[in-house]
C-alpha positions in Angstrom: 50.6 58.6 -22.1 47.4 57.9 -24.4 46.8 54.4 -25.4 48.3 53.1 -28.6 45.9 51.5 -30.9 45.9 49.0 -33.6 45.5 50.6 -36.5 42.3 50.3 -38.7 42.0 49.7 -42.3 39.1 50.5 -44.5 38.3 48.1 -47.8 36.5 49.9 -50.2 35.7 49.7 -53.7 33.5 52.7 -54.4 32.6 52.5 -58.3 35.3 50.3 -59.3 33.9 47.0 -60.3 37.0 45.3 -61.6 37.9 45.4 -57.6 34.7 43.7 -56.5 36.8 40.8 -54.8 38.6 43.3 -52.2 34.6 43.2 -50.3 33.6 40.3 -51.0 33.2 38.8 -48.1 33.3 35.3 -49.7 36.5 36.4 -51.3 38.3 37.8 -47.9 37.3 34.5 -46.0 38.5 32.5 -48.5 42.3 33.7 -48.1 44.9 31.9 -47.2 46.5 34.4 -45.4 43.3 35.4 -43.9 42.7 31.7 -42.1 41.7 31.4 -38.3 40.5 35.6 -38.9 37.4 36.6 -37.3 34.8 38.1 -39.4 31.5 39.7 -38.1 28.6 39.1 -40.0 25.2 41.5 -40.0 22.6 38.5 -39.6 19.7 38.2 -37.7 19.0 38.0 -33.8 19.1 33.8 -34.2 21.9 33.3 -36.3 20.2 32.6 -39.3 19.5 34.8 -42.5 15.6 35.4 -43.2 14.7 37.6 -46.0 12.3 39.5 -44.0 10.3 38.4 -40.2 7.6 36.9 -41.9 9.9 33.9 -43.1 10.6 31.0 -40.2 13.4 28.3 -40.5 10.5 25.7 -41.7 10.0 27.8 -44.9 11.0 25.5 -48.0 15.0 25.6 -49.4 14.9 27.9 -46.8 19.2 27.6 -47.3 18.9 27.6 -51.2 18.1 31.4 -50.8 21.2 32.1 -49.8 22.7 31.7 -52.7 20.5 34.3 -54.4 20.9 37.0 -51.7 24.3 39.5 -52.6 23.3 41.2 -49.0 26.3 40.8 -46.7 25.2 37.9 -43.9 23.9 35.4 -46.2 27.2 36.3 -48.6 29.1 35.0 -45.7 26.8 32.1 -44.3 27.0 30.9 -47.7 30.6 30.6 -47.8 30.8 28.7 -45.2 28.5 26.2 -46.6 28.7 23.4 -43.7 28.4 26.3 -41.3 25.3 27.4 -41.9 23.7 24.5 -42.5 24.6 23.3 -38.7 23.2 26.4 -37.5 20.2 26.1 -39.0 19.7 22.2 -38.3 21.7 21.6 -35.0 21.3 24.5 -33.7 20.4 22.6 -30.0 22.2 19.4 -31.0 22.8 17.5 -27.8 23.9 14.0 -27.4 20.7 13.3 -25.0 18.0 14.5 -27.7 16.9 12.5 -30.8 17.9 14.3 -34.0 14.6 15.6 -34.7 15.0 18.4 -31.7 18.2 19.8 -33.1 16.9 22.1 -35.7 15.5 25.9 -35.2 12.1 25.9 -36.2 9.2 28.4 -36.2 8.5 27.4 -33.0 12.3 27.1 -31.5 15.0 29.3 -32.7 18.0 31.0 -31.2 17.5 34.1 -29.6 20.5 36.5 -28.4 18.4 38.7 -26.7 16.7 36.2 -24.6 17.5 38.0 -21.7 16.2 40.9 -22.3 13.5 39.8 -24.6 10.8 42.0 -22.4 12.6 45.6 -24.2 13.1 43.1 -27.8 10.1 41.1 -28.7 10.9 39.5 -32.1 9.9 37.3 -34.7 12.0 35.2 -36.0 15.3 37.0 -35.6 13.9 40.3 -36.3 13.0 42.9 -33.9 9.3 44.2 -33.9 8.9 46.7 -30.8 5.2 47.4 -30.4 5.8 51.0 -28.3 4.3 48.9 -24.9 7.9 47.6 -24.0 8.9 48.8 -20.6 11.4 51.4 -20.4 14.7 51.2 -21.3 18.1 52.3 -20.0 19.0 55.9 -20.7 22.1 55.4 -22.7 25.4 54.7 -21.1 23.6 54.5 -17.7 25.1 51.7 -15.7 21.1 50.0 -15.8 22.1 49.8 -19.9 25.7 48.5 -19.6 24.4 45.7 -17.0 21.4 44.8 -19.2 23.9 44.8 -22.3 26.0 42.2 -20.1 23.1 40.0 -20.1 22.7 39.5 -24.1 24.8 36.9 -26.2 26.5 36.8 -29.9 26.7 33.8 -31.9 30.3 33.1 -32.2 30.7 29.8 -34.9 34.4 28.8 -34.4 37.1 27.4 -37.1 33.9 27.4 -40.4 35.4 25.8 -43.3 35.3 28.3 -45.8 34.1 26.0 -49.2 33.0 29.0 -51.6 34.9 32.4 -52.3 34.1 35.1 -54.6 31.1 35.4 -56.2 31.0 36.6 -59.5 28.5 39.5 -60.8 26.7 36.7 -62.6 26.4 35.0 -59.7 28.7 31.6 -59.9 30.4 30.9 -56.5 34.0 29.8 -57.0 35.2 26.7 -55.2 38.0 27.0 -52.4 40.2 24.0 -53.2 42.1 24.3 -50.0 39.9 21.5 -47.1 41.5 23.2 -43.8 40.6 26.7 -45.3 38.6 27.9 -42.0 37.7 31.4 -39.5 35.3 32.3 -37.2 32.4 33.9 -38.1 30.4 36.5 -35.5 26.9 36.5 -36.0 25.4 40.0 -35.1 22.5 42.5 -35.6 20.7 45.7 -35.8 16.8 46.9 -35.6 15.6 47.0 -38.9 14.3 50.7 -39.4 13.5 51.2 -43.0 13.1 47.4 -44.5 9.4 45.2 -44.5 6.5 46.0 -43.0 7.4 46.6 -39.3 10.2 49.0 -39.7 7.8 51.6 -39.7 6.5 50.5 -36.0 10.4 49.9 -34.8 11.5 53.3 -36.4 8.6 55.3 -34.3 8.6 52.7 -31.0 10.0 54.9 -27.8 13.6 55.0 -26.7 14.2 53.8 -30.1 18.0 55.3 -30.4 19.0 54.2 -27.7 17.9 50.5 -28.0 19.1 51.1 -31.6 22.8 51.9 -30.0 22.5 48.9 -27.5 22.6 46.2 -30.4 25.0 48.1 -32.0 27.3 48.4 -29.0 26.6 44.5 -28.2 27.4 43.5 -31.7 30.7 45.3 -32.0 32.0 44.5 -28.6 31.2 41.2 -28.0 33.1 40.8 -31.8 36.0 42.4 -30.2 35.8 40.1 -27.1 35.3 36.9 -28.5 37.9 37.0 -31.2 40.7 38.1 -27.9 39.1 35.4 -26.1 40.3 33.0 -28.9 43.4 34.7 -28.9 42.9 35.9 -32.6 44.8 38.2 -34.6 43.0 40.0 -37.3 38.9 40.7 -37.6 37.4 41.6 -40.3 34.4 44.1 -39.4 31.1 45.0 -41.1 28.7 48.0 -41.1 26.5 46.1 -39.0 22.7 48.0 -39.4 23.7 50.2 -42.7 22.3 49.8 -45.4 18.7 47.8 -46.1 18.2 48.3 -41.9 18.7 52.2 -42.1 20.5 52.8 -38.7 22.3 56.2 -38.6 25.8 55.9 -39.6 27.3 58.0 -36.5 25.5 55.7 -34.3 27.5 52.8 -36.4 30.5 54.6 -36.0 30.0 55.7 -32.4 29.6 51.6 -31.2 32.5 50.3 -33.7 35.1 53.1 -32.1 33.5 52.3 -28.6 34.5 48.8 -29.1 37.6 49.7 -30.4 39.1 52.5 -27.8 38.1 49.2 -24.7 39.5 46.5 -27.0 41.7 47.6 -29.8 44.8 48.3 -28.1 48.3 47.6 -29.4 50.2 44.9 -27.7 47.7 44.0 -25.3 46.1 41.5 -26.5 46.1 38.7 -29.7 44.8 41.0 -32.0 47.3 43.1 -34.5 44.8 43.9 -37.0 41.6 44.8 -37.6 39.9 45.5 -41.0 36.2 47.6 -42.1 34.7 45.7 -45.4 32.6 49.3 -47.0 31.2 48.7 -50.9 31.5 52.3 -50.8 33.4 55.4 -49.1 30.4 57.0 -48.6 28.4 54.9 -46.3 31.5 55.8 -44.2 29.7 58.4 -43.3 31.8 60.4 -40.3 33.2 57.7 -39.3 37.1 58.7 -40.6 36.7 62.2 -38.8 35.8 60.6 -35.7 38.4 58.4 -35.8 40.9 61.2 -36.5 39.2 62.5 -33.1 39.6 59.7 -31.3 43.4 59.7 -31.7 42.6 56.0 -33.7 45.1 55.6 -36.8 43.2 54.0 -39.6 43.9 54.3 -43.4 41.4 54.1 -46.6 42.2 51.3 -49.5 
């Protein structure tokens, strides 16, 4: 008997400006009905939101810039302000360390790809490929999965939501309930179209496999952490889409692969999976691919 999958609800607004709230990650995080839900965040490989690889954590007003960035990662982060502050200033917290050693700096940062950094050199959380990296395992080979199992994501649990909906004028609405918390999963993709180094990345050997690799890491890591923490609801995003220029089919393949492995109904704590997309056109062939795989979905 074929597996029964949890249905995926795809939230879009298309060009309906009045419906912007439905795809505003801050608004969704601030809803009481989404307390303890898991939100996937399109971030960088250090869990903080540099705009480019040239901007490090020591940059003046680093966190303040989140408020002016309307992309999903900074928007999700600023909505949970205390957690955003702690990922920058307390990433290396330990009782036996002086406070001066707790923060991420230009020289010392989290690296979700630390165990495979020979394949993925980076600067300030952005992958910077030179073309001289070692041979990368064939996509979906045994060695590919062995390498995948060595990676990390950042799972930030019970983050207080301090602001919700962000208006077109940039006004952030305060969340009045002090006990509104969500879990956030910080993931990233290879930058192929934005900034100075994107061209070198796009022309590097094995780029298709490398892009799929970090997308698999993002989606499977999100499901696994939600299940490990017995959460019922996940909100996914199109990691690597938009400004980073990853192919829609790569994103769809990784999302579907994760759902096929971990999105089985009544086998774990998971009950609902949402995918947030600003426009239906961003989905590409995802609806057709879901239908082909027998995964139920609806677009609202």
